[in-house]
N, C-alpha and C positions, 0 to 999 in steps of 0.2 A: 451166254457162253462166250460171245465175242468179248464181252467186258471182262470176263475172268481171264481170258487170254491176254488182254491188254494189261491187266494188273500184274500178271506174272512177268511180263516183258519189261515193265518200267524199271528204271534204275533206282537204287536205294538213295535216300536223302540223308545227308549228314549236316549237323549244325556246326558252324564255325564259331570259335570263341572270340568275343569282342574284348579288345584291350584298349583302354583309354590312351590317348596320345599325349597326356600331360602327366607330370609327376608332382607338381605343387602349384599353388595359386594363392592369390590374396584378393579380398574384396574390401574396399574402403567405402565409407559413406560419411556424409557430412549433413547435419541437420541444423538449420538456423531458425530462430523464432524471435519475434518482438511482441511484447505485451505493453500496452499503454493504458494506464489507469488514471482517471481524473476523479478526485474526491472533492466534494464541496461540503463544508461543515458550516452551518449557520446556527449560532446559539443566541437566543434572545432571553434575557433574564428580566422578570417583571417584579416590581415592588407593589404590594397591595396596602401599604400604610405609609404614614409620614414619619420620617426620622430626622433627627437634628443632632449634629455633632459640632463640637467646637474644641479648639486647641490653640496653644500659643505659648510664648515666653514673655515674661515681664507684663503679664496680663492677669488681672484679678478676675477669676471666673467664679461666680457665685455657686452655691450648692445646687440650685436648680436652674441651669441655663435654658434659654429658649429664645424664640424669635422675639425681637424687641427688647431683650434684656440690656441694661446699661452696663457696659464693661469699662473698667478703668485700668490704668497702668499701675503696677506695683511701685515702681520708681519713676515718677513723672519726668519726662525729658530724656530718658534713656532709650536705647534701641529696643524695639519690640517686634514681635511677629504674632499675627492673629489669623486664624482660619475658622470660618463658619460655613457649615454645609447643611442645607435643607433639601431633603429628598421627598418628593410627593409621589403618590401612586402613579404608576405607569411603567415605561421601559426604564430599567435601571442600567442595563448595559447590553451591548450587542457585539458579538465576536463573529467575524467572517473569515474563514480559512479556505483557500483553494490550493490544492496540492496536486501536481502532475508527477506521475512516476512512470519511467520508461525502463523496461527490463529487456535487455538483449541477451540471448543465450545461444551458444554454439556448441554442438556435440560432434566430435569426430570419433569414428570407431573403425577398427580394422580387424578382419578375420583372416587367419592364415590356415591353410589346409594342405596336407601332403598325402600322397598315396603310398 
């Protein structure tokens, strides 16, 4: 009974409304990043047979050239050029590439809000 009396005597409770104290605002952000990539490319080409090539100017190249063939000038005493290449089995060529790439990026954003 005492408690009932206490409940009847207590004052009523009212909620007060909350009003924000700002009318607008902005939020800005900045993001930066760096990416570094190192690529290494190593290409090795192999030959599994023997090849023979020859070329030139003012040179008489017979129908079946080969190692040890006797070549002669077309016009003796004149200028000439002669190339003979013999490739045996093994590494024919090797290519090595090292490439470094750096990517820097920056992103700025802004958000505006009002009430």
